[in-house]
C-alpha positions as CSV (number, residue, x, y, z in Angstrom):
1,M,105.6,104.1,90.1
2,R,108.0,107.4,89.1
3,S,109.2,107.9,92.3
4,T,108.5,106.0,96.2
5,L,106.7,107.2,99.0
6,L,108.5,107.4,102.6
7,I,106.4,108.0,105.4
8,V,108.4,108.2,108.5
9,T,106.1,108.8,111.4
10,M,106.2,108.2,115.5
11,A,103.4,106.5,117.2
12,L,102.0,108.1,120.9
13,A,104.3,104.9,122.0
14,S,108.2,105.5,122.1
15,G,110.1,104.2,118.8
16,L,109.7,104.8,115.5
17,S,107.5,103.1,112.8
18,A,107.3,103.7,109.0
19,C,104.7,104.0,106.1
20,T,107.2,103.3,103.5
21,Q,107.6,101.6,100.1
22,A,111.1,102.2,100.7
23,P,114.0,101.7,103.5
24,P,113.4,104.3,106.4
25,A,115.9,106.7,106.1
26,P,117.1,108.4,109.4
27,A,114.9,110.1,112.1
28,A,115.9,113.3,112.3
29,P,117.4,114.6,115.6
30,E,114.2,117.5,115.5
31,T,111.0,118.1,113.2
32,P,111.5,122.0,112.9
33,A,109.0,124.3,113.6
34,G,106.4,124.1,110.7
35,V,103.0,126.5,109.9
36,A,99.9,125.6,110.1
37,P,98.4,124.4,106.9
38,L,95.6,126.9,104.6
39,A,92.0,126.0,105.2
40,N,91.1,124.8,102.2
41,A,94.6,123.2,101.1
42,R,92.1,119.9,101.1
43,I,94.9,117.5,102.4
44,Q,93.7,114.0,102.3
45,M,95.1,110.4,103.0
46,R,92.9,107.3,102.0
47,E,93.4,103.8,101.8
48,V,93.4,102.2,98.2
49,A,90.8,100.3,97.5
50,E,91.3,96.3,96.3
51,D,88.1,97.2,94.1
52,A,87.1,99.9,91.7
53,Q,83.3,98.8,91.6
54,R,83.1,99.1,95.5
55,P,80.6,102.0,97.0
56,G,81.9,104.5,98.2
57,V,85.4,105.0,96.4
58,T,86.6,108.3,94.7
59,T,89.1,107.8,91.3
60,L,91.8,109.8,91.2
61,K,95.0,109.5,88.5
62,D,98.2,109.0,89.9
63,R,101.5,110.4,88.8
64,D,101.5,107.9,86.4
65,G,98.3,108.8,84.9
66,N,96.7,105.5,86.2
67,A,93.3,104.9,87.6
68,L,93.4,105.0,91.4
69,P,90.5,104.0,93.3
70,L,90.9,105.5,97.3
71,I,88.4,104.8,99.9
72,E,86.4,107.5,101.3
73,P,86.4,109.1,104.0
74,A,89.9,110.3,104.4
75,F,91.3,109.4,107.6
76,I,93.5,111.9,107.7
77,T,92.6,115.3,106.2
78,T,93.5,118.9,106.2
79,A,92.3,119.7,109.9
80,D,93.6,116.9,111.3
81,I,97.0,118.3,110.6
82,A,98.3,121.0,113.2
83,T,101.5,122.3,111.7
84,V,103.5,121.8,108.0
85,A,107.2,122.6,107.5
86,V,110.0,121.0,105.0
87,G,112.6,118.6,105.8
88,S,115.3,116.7,103.8
89,D,115.4,112.9,103.0
90,G,118.4,111.3,104.3
91,H,118.4,109.4,101.3
92,T,118.5,111.4,98.3
93,G,119.2,115.0,99.8
94,H,115.2,115.9,98.4
95,G,113.2,118.3,100.2
96,T,110.1,116.4,102.9
97,L,107.2,117.4,103.8
98,I,107.0,116.9,107.8
99,L,103.5,116.7,109.3
100,R,102.4,117.0,112.8
101,F,98.9,116.5,113.8
102,T,96.5,117.7,115.7
103,D,96.6,116.5,120.0
104,D,93.2,116.1,119.2
105,A,93.6,113.8,115.9
106,A,96.4,111.7,117.1
107,P,94.2,108.9,118.9
108,R,92.0,108.6,115.8
109,I,95.1,108.8,113.5
110,L,96.5,105.7,115.3
111,A,93.6,103.5,115.9
112,A,92.8,104.3,112.1
113,T,96.6,103.6,110.9
114,E,97.1,100.2,113.1
115,A,94.0,99.1,111.3
116,R,95.5,100.0,108.1
117,V,98.8,97.9,108.5
118,A,100.2,96.4,105.5
119,K,97.9,98.2,103.0
120,R,97.8,100.7,100.5
121,V,97.1,104.1,101.2
122,A,97.9,107.2,98.9
123,F,98.6,110.7,99.8
124,T,96.9,113.1,98.2
125,V,96.9,117.6,97.8
126,G,93.8,118.7,96.1
127,D,93.4,116.4,93.5
128,Q,96.6,115.7,92.8
129,V,98.0,112.4,94.4
130,L,101.4,112.9,95.3
131,N,102.2,108.6,96.2
132,V,100.9,105.5,97.3
133,A,102.9,103.3,99.9
134,V,102.0,100.7,102.2
135,I,101.5,101.2,106.1
136,A,104.0,99.2,107.7
137,G,103.4,100.3,111.4
138,P,100.8,102.9,113.2
139,F,101.7,106.9,113.3
140,A,99.6,109.0,115.3
141,Q,101.6,112.5,115.8
142,T,103.7,113.0,113.0
143,M,104.2,112.0,109.6
144,Q,107.0,112.9,107.0
145,V,106.3,113.0,103.1
146,S,109.7,112.1,101.4
147,G,110.4,110.2,98.1
148,L,108.8,113.6,95.6
149,D,111.1,114.5,93.1
150,S,112.4,116.8,94.0
151,T,113.4,119.7,96.5
152,E,112.0,122.7,94.3
153,E,108.4,119.9,94.5
154,A,108.6,120.1,97.9
155,H,109.1,123.8,98.8
156,R,105.8,123.8,96.1
157,L,104.1,122.2,97.2
158,Y,104.6,123.4,101.2
159,T,103.8,126.8,99.5
160,E,100.3,125.8,98.0
161,I,99.5,124.0,101.5
162,T,100.5,127.0,103.8
163,G,100.7,130.3,101.6
164,K,103.9,130.6,102.3
165,A,107.1,130.5,101.2
166,P,109.8,127.9,102.7
């Protein structure tokens, strides 16, 4: 793949866990203030199917144009997200998206990510697969999406998701 996705997360329990293909970036001391996503932003996180012929699979193209079978339903959706902010990747300096989940969604997201440790997942906005990663540990409250191609891409996605300039 052209780039990797790093999702750094904070679980309901203390500590830091990650959903990653690369070593996690150092955690930012504070999560920047964010704004609510647009209701029609269509943010989703879905498990990648091992078998594309399995029922309940939607196929999208990854960033390299390869077919990617995604298991429905998504276990994270736009409705689960309280705020979106732009941050910075400690490894590349590129912009990141920081998602903070609603208090109501956090227990469900924790259970969903616990069940998917070591499984591949895809993070999508609309029909665009931003990237694919392996869940290294459960999370529930926040998630940082890095490995984007540039800070400009993070700003473009932030505007698409929120309807506001960063």
